[in-house]
N, C-alpha and C positions, 0 to 999 in steps of 0.2 A: 542427191537426196531431195525428195519433194517436201512440200510444206507439212503434209500429214505426218511424215517421219519426224520432222523437227518438233512438232507438237507432242508426239508420242515420247520422244526422247526427254523433253522437258518434264512431262508427267512422271516418267520413271525416275528421273533424278530427284524430283521433289518427294516422291514416295520413299525412296531410299533415305533421303535426309530426315524425313519425319520418323521413319522407323528407328534410325539411330538415336534420335532425341527421345523416343518412347522407351528405349532401353535404359536410359539414365534418369529419366523423370519418373517420379513415383506418383501413385494414386493418392488421393486424400485418405488419411489414416486417422482412426480414433485415438491412436497413441500420441498424436501431435499435441504438444503442450509447451514448446519452447519456440519463441518467435523473435524475429528481428523487429525492433520498434518501428512503427510506421513513420515515414519521413515527415509527415505533418506534425507529429509530436516531437520527433528528434530535433527539428530545426528550432524549436522553442527553447531548448536547453540541452545541447548535445552532451555536455559534461555529465549530466544526470544519468546517462545511459552507458557511458563509456568507462571500461575498467582502467584503473590507474597503474596497477603493478602486475596483475596476473590474469591470464586468459583461462577460462574454463569452458570447455566445449569448442565447437568448430567456428563460431561466428567471428571471434576475434583471434583465432589461432594463427600464429606466425607473424603477428604484428611486431615490428622492430622494437618498439618501446616496451614490450612485454616479454621479450626473449630472455632477459636476465633471470627471470623466475624459473625458467626451464631447468636450469642446473639444480635449483632447490627441489624441484619435483623428483629428479633422479635421486637426490639425497634422501628424500622421504620414502621413495620406493625401497632403497637399501635399508633404511631403518625398519620399515614394515616387515621386510623379509627376515631381518635379524631378530625381530621380536616375535616372529611366527615361524619357527624353524621347520614346521611340518608343511609349510606352504612354499611352493616353488613359483618362479616366474611363469613357468608353463601352465600352472594351475590358473593363475590370474589371466593369462592370455586366452586360455580356453573358455573361461567364463565370458569374456568380452566377445569372442568369436561366436559363441553359441547365441548371444543376444544381439548380434550386430544389426539384424533387420529391424528389430524393435527399437534399438537405439537410434538408427537413422530415421525411422518413422517418427521419433519423438520431436524432430526438428521440422519446422514448417517449410523450410526451403531445402532444396537438394544440396547435399554435401559433396563437393567435388574433391574428395580425397579417396585414394586407393585403399584397399583393405588393410594393407600393412600400416600405412600412415594413420588411418582412422583408428584401428585397434590400439596402436601405440599411444595416440593422443588421449583416448578415453581412459586407458589404463593409468597413465601418469596423472591425469587430472583427477580421477576417482580416488586413487591412493593419496594424492595430495590433500584432498578434502577430508578423507578419513583420518589422516594423521593430524590435521589441524583440529578436528573434533576431539580426538583422543588427547592431544597435548593440552587442550583447554581444560578437559575434565580431570585428567590424572596428572597430578603435579609431582609425584614421587615414583619410586620403584624404577622400572626399566624405562620410564619416560623422562627421567631426570636429565638425560643427555641433552635436553633442549637448551642447556646453558650456552651451547655453541650455535644455537639456532638464530639465524639472522632475522627471523620474523618475530619470534616471541620475546627476544630480548632487545627489540627496537620497537617501542610502543607505537610510534607513528607509522612504521611499516605494517605492523599488525592491524592497526585501524584501517589502513588502506586495503588490506586483504579482506577484512570483514565487509568493508564497503563493496568491494568487487564481487563478493559472493552473494550480495543482495540484489544484483542487477539482472533483469529479465534475460538479456542476451548472453549472460555468463553463467548458464546453468547446465547441470547434468541431471538426467532422470533419477529420481529417488531410488527406483528399484535396483539400479546397478550398484549404487552405494550399499544397499542392503545386502546384496549377494556377495560383495567383496568383504564386507564387515563380518559376515557369517563365517568366513574362513579364519578370522583372527582369533587369538587366544582370549580376547575380551569377550567375544560372543559365547565362548565355551563356558564362561562363568555366569550362571544365572543371576548373581548378585550385581553384576555390572550393568551399566546403562544400555538401553536400547538406542537405535539410531534416532528415533524421534525425540528421545530425551536429550541425547547429545546435541541434536540440531537446535533444540529449544535453548540449551545453555549457550550455544554459539551465537544465535541471533538475539538473545536477550542482552548479551554484552554490547551489541550495537544499537538495539532498539528497545531499551529497557521500559519505555512507557507504552510500547505497542505489544510486546511479548510478555505475558504474565508468567510467573514462576511455575504455575501448574498448567500452562497451555498444552503441554504434551499429553496430559492426562485426558483432556476433553476432545482431542483431535484424533480421528481415526487414521492411524499411520498408514494403513493399506490404501488410503485414498489421497495421500500426499504425493504430488507430482514432482516437486522440487522445492528449493528454499523459498522462492517467491510465492509459490502456492501455499506453503506453510504459513508465511507471513499474512497472506490474505485470509487464511482460516483462523488466525489468531484474533481477528476483530470482525465479528459478524453479529448481526442483531440477534439477541437472545430472547427478546420479548416480541409478542405478536403486535404488529402495527396495523391500524385500520386503513384499508385502501380508500382512495378518494371516491366520492360519490359520482363525480363527473370526471371523465378522462381528460387530462391536461398535462402539459409538460411541467416539470418541477420548478416552482418559483415560490419565494417566501419574502415577506417584508424584511427591511433592515432591522438591526438591533435597536437603533434609535426610534424607528417607527413603532416597534413593539413596545418600547419603553413609554413612548408618548401615548400609547393606547392602553396603558395601565398593566401591561404584562409584567409579571415578576419573574426574574431569572433566578434559578437555583442550581447550584453545583451539587450533584448527587453521585455518590460512589456506585458505579454499576459494573457489571461483568464486561461490558463492551462500550466503547466510545459511541457506538451506533444506537445505543438504547436511549433515545431521545423521546421525551413525552411532553404532552401539553394537556393540562386538566385544571379546571377552575381558575383560569387566568394565570397559572404558573407553568413556565417553560423550564423543564429540567434538562440540562445539557451537561454530561460528564466533562470534566476539565480536559482541555486539549493543550498540551505543552508545545509551544512553537520554538524550535531551536534551529541552528544553522543547516543541518542536513535533513530535516524533515521533508524538504521538497524532493529529495532523492527517493525516499520511501514512497511518497504519494505518487510520484511520476511513474515509477516502475510498476506499482500495483495498478495504477490507472491504465497503463499500456497493456498489462497482462489481462485485465478485465475486458478491455476493448477487443483484444485479439482472440480471447478464449471463451468468454462467457456470453450467454444469451441475455436478451433484454429482461430486466427484472432481477438479475443476479449481480448487477454492477454496483455493489454496495459502496465501494470507495468513490466511484464516479458520482454516485448520488450524494454522498457525504460532502464531497468537494463542492457540488452545486449548492447544497444547502448552506454551508459555511460561507461560500463566496457571496450568497445573497445577504446573509446576516452582516458581513463586514464590508459593505460597499465603500465605506469611507473611514477615515481615522477615528471619528467620533464613535463609530459603531464598535471598533476594537476596544475603545475606552469603556463602553457599556459592559461588554463581556468580561473584560479584565477586572473591572470594579466588582462584578458579581462572581468572580473566580471561576467563570466558565472557560476562561482562556488564560494561560500563563505565558506571557510574551518574553522570550529570551533573545529576541532580535534587537537591532539597534533602535527601532522606533515602532510606534503603532502603524505608521504609514507603510513600513516594510511588510507588516503582516497583511494589510489590505492589498498591497501590490502582489504579494505572494499568491493569495487566493484568486486575485484577478487573473494572473498569468496561468495558474493551474486550470482555471475555468475555460481558457481558450482551447479549443479542440476537445473539450470534455464532452462525453456522451450525456445527453439529457434524456432520461428515460421517462416514458409515460406510465410505466409500471413500477415506479420507485417505491421502496419500502417507507419512504418519508412523504409520499404523495398525500395521504390522508391528514397527516400532521400539518403539512403546509396549507392544505385547504382550510383547516380549522383556524390557523393563524391569519390567513387572508380574510376570512369571514369576521374574525374578531376585530381586525383593524378597520373594517368597513363600517362597523357600528359606531355611530357618533357618540352615543352615551358613554362608551368606554373612554373616548378621548376627552370628553368634557369632565368626567369624573377624575381622570388622571391629571388633567390640567389644574383642576381645583385643588387636588391634593399636593401636586408637585410645585405649584406656584404660590398658592395661598396658605397651604398648611404644611410647608416643607420643614418648619421648625415651630416650637411652641409660641415664640414671640409673635411671629407672623400670624399664626392662628388666632392668638388673643386679639391682635389688632383687627383682624377681619371680623371676629365675633363682636368686638366693641363697636366697630363702625356699623355693622348690621343692626346692632341694638339701638344705636343713636339714630339710625335712619328710620327704624320702626317708630321710635318715640317722636321723631319729627313729623312723620306721617300722621300719627295719632293726634298730635297737637294741632296740626293743620286741619284735620277733619273736625276736631272739637271747635276750633275757631270758626269754621264755616257754619257749623250747626247753631252757634250762638248768635249768628247774624240774623 
């Protein structure tokens, strides 16, 4: 065999290898909405993205520490069939098979599972989610068998399940839940809850300050991709924000700097945490409650935005940037807490400052942020010296009536002294 034959053989082998890879690799799809968290984010806090007790979807499927919940999924499938006698396992399987391509396309990475294993996984996970939703909503009737349920009658286990269902890597596409729920007896009764309402009830139990009672009414259910997407839609700006006059990356003064420049902080009830305004020297920030698991919520929404949304739609990333600028130090947290813009339920003010410092690492800084105009106004306000002088005069010399009276008296005496001196000079 001459050298040209060897080259030809190498090319042919390479072509065959590439064709095999093309068979299993998919093209980019518009259906893609579920992602593996980027490693640069994961390494900052791996536990924030990792399920504790149950795997949903393919990314964490088969992990040893999550296998115990697989038996529970089988039990929930049995309960679902018992409560919906007109539905067979074959009916459920056929729905998954008919939507297999779209389901696979919903995940950013190639799923290395055969058709049988993939359909089985999606079926069990989807029915598991539906039964969790129904068991939360309906506490009596044919759902009262839940007394033997090792999830619902063990509060800590239930909390772990809710936690796991809020993770970006642990999602199923919303559309497949809708299709399976439509087969149930619940969907047959128009007085019963819709999937979006059931989802709102589920997530409000875990994120009561983030999900409002009526969130499901103002969110278009046809545009919800999965639970994390629903959470992202629960908090979006509802007021029009002015863009910055000059394009620049988002940056704001600290809460202490704003206070020293005479800015007044006000806690105002708004439809969204992101409805932040600045007018006539008053900065209105809806109260943010900081508790132990809020980092989990922020990190998964942050990752979802970075993977899925275009520049300008990264509301959580923008909010993290803004708050991290405000609370650069412990004294800044004190300013916001004093004015009820922040309610700290962590161990210390320093813990809050550290939380947002860590969230800001690897955060996307948008030049098209919805808060860019507001930050520009705050920076301009702090650059004007007259505001600082006025604030210093008020905060140092007129911070209480007695200090104010002393300053006025001293000024009065000084004026009298000057007048007396002038008169004495004129008499000479």
